[in-house]
C-alpha positions in Angstrom: 89.1 54.1 125.2 89.4 58.0 125.2 87.5 59.7 128.2 85.7 63.1 127.7 87.2 66.5 127.2 85.5 67.5 130.5 88.2 65.2 132.2 91.0 67.4 130.9 92.2 69.7 134.0 93.5 72.3 131.8 91.3 74.8 130.9 92.7 76.0 127.8 93.4 72.6 126.7 89.7 71.7 127.1 88.5 74.4 125.1 91.0 74.2 122.1 89.9 70.5 122.0 85.9 71.6 122.0 86.3 73.7 119.1 88.3 71.3 117.1 85.8 68.9 117.5 83.1 71.2 116.5 83.9 71.4 112.7 81.7 74.7 112.2 83.9 76.3 114.9 87.3 74.7 113.9 87.9 77.0 111.0 89.1 80.5 111.0 90.7 82.9 108.7 93.8 84.6 110.2 95.0 87.4 107.5 98.4 88.6 108.3 101.6 90.4 106.3 104.6 89.1 106.8 108.1 91.1 106.6 111.2 88.8 106.6 115.0 89.3 107.2 117.3 86.7 107.0 121.1 85.9 107.0 121.3 82.1 106.1 124.4 81.9 108.5 123.3 83.3 111.1 119.8 84.8 111.9 115.8 84.8 110.7 113.3 87.4 112.1 109.8 87.1 110.7 107.2 89.9 111.7 103.7 89.0 111.1 101.2 91.9 111.4 97.9 89.9 112.0 95.2 92.5 110.2 92.0 92.6 112.2 89.8 94.8 114.4 92.5 95.4 116.6 96.0 94.8 114.7 99.0 93.1 116.5 102.3 91.9 115.7 103.6 88.0 115.7 107.7 88.3 115.8 109.8 85.3 115.4 113.3 85.1 115.9 115.5 81.7 114.8 118.7 80.7 114.5 120.8 78.0 112.8 123.3 77.2 115.3 124.0 80.1 117.6 122.0 79.9 120.8 123.9 83.0 122.3 122.9 85.2 119.2 119.2 83.9 119.8 119.5 85.0 123.4 121.0 88.8 122.5 118.1 89.2 119.6 115.4 88.2 122.6 116.9 90.5 124.8 117.1 93.4 122.3 113.9 92.8 121.3 112.5 92.4 124.9 114.0 95.3 125.9 113.0 97.9 122.7 109.5 97.0 122.3 106.2 96.2 124.4 106.1 92.4 123.9 104.9 89.1 125.6 107.0 86.1 125.0 104.5 83.2 123.9 104.7 79.8 121.9 100.8 80.4 120.9 100.2 80.1 117.3 98.7 83.2 115.4 95.3 81.1 115.3 95.4 80.7 119.1 96.2 84.5 119.6 93.6 86.0 117.2 91.1 83.2 119.7 92.5 85.4 122.8 91.9 88.5 121.3 88.4 87.8 120.8 87.5 88.1 117.4 
């Protein structure tokens, strides 16, 4: 039998689970504009402008079969732009920014 969410040692996980359990708080509209550049033989770049009071961008890089290309693309982005590397979803990022 599952225990209480209070037994979870990770505060962020506990917070997300509590939010998911409350029906009225579990739905947040996230509006964004997506720009995509893709070469099916190598790299996909997706830039989402999350439209809110303090807009921000989510950039996704994906490769098809070339890990070295992904590493080079990530190094370029990290070097040329003020970025934070993360594995959060857009919904979680919106929540972290205090919407």
